[in-house]
C-alpha positions, 0 to 999 in steps of 0.5 A: 500500500502506498503511503501518504509520504510516497504519494507526496514525493511522487507528485511533488511537482504539483507545487507549480499548480499553486500558481493558480492562486496568484493568477486568480487573485491578479485576474479578479483584481483587474476585473474589478479595477478595469471597468470603463477606462480601457482601450477598446480593441477592434478590427474590421474583421469583427464586422464579418464575424456573426454572433452565434450562441451555439458556440457557448458549447465549445467555449465552456468545454475550454474548462474541461479541456485545460483541466483534463490536459494538465491533469493527464500530464500531472499523473503520467509525465513530469517532464511534459507536465512542466512543459505544458504548465510552463507554456500556459503559466508564463503566457498567462502571466504575460497576458496579465502584465499586458492587461495591467500596463495596457487596460483593454476591452471590447464593445462588441457584445450584442444586446441579447434581449433584442435578438428576437429569440430565446433558448438555453444557449442565450440564457447561458450566455446571459449569465456569462455576460453578467459574470464575465466583464468585456475587459482584459481581453487582449491577448485572449487567454481562452485562445492561448490556453487552447493552443497550448493544450493542443500543442502539449497533446500533439507533442506528447510521445505517448499520445501521438499514436492516438490519431482520433485524439489528435484530431479531436483535440485539434477540432476542439482547439479550433472550435474554442478559438472561434467561439471567443469571436462568435460569442463576441467575447473577444475581438479577432485582434485578441485571437491574433495576439494569442496566436502570436504569443503562442508561437513565442512560447512554443519556441521558448518551451518546445524548441529552445528549451528542448534543444538545450535538453537534447544537448545536455543529454548528448553531453551526458552520454558522451561523458558516460562513454568516455568513462568506460 
């Protein structure tokens, strides 16, 4: 039987999840302070993206997607867990810094009562609009985290063989990214900024850090052979 001490030692890498306390405190502080005095984010492309309440489904699936991805690597691979959390948490911190020094928001939300229709998705969206402000949007953390989760799943050696999972993750990622714009939660600018940030984080975490790790392992192997 595994003791509590053994479990703590086995999963001690979970310390990094304490970041969520910092993130939530910082984010909600911004939500309260950035209300009306912000830089409006908009691009001409926003006018061509129609509102569609059905996208509330993938929008909320984001919570499960991110949780399941982090949880899977937490229990299966410490190395991949550090990569995905490093990607997400560093990027999320950059987003918070941007929101702090450049308060931003969007004015794209429609007046739901004037749409002329009422369904369960409209009612869910009404609650979302009421609890989530239209500020602190650029870059979009929803988009950034979805891309980060898919990259982690796509790059995972243990998951590469599951083509259905790879395809499903890709479709879900795209659906979540689109949902932020079709629900008018974000401008296309927010999504573009998140994609750029994702590219930077991919280079830092999976290319630069990955090359350093490979070089370190190669050096260790060469030293081991030299000592034979």
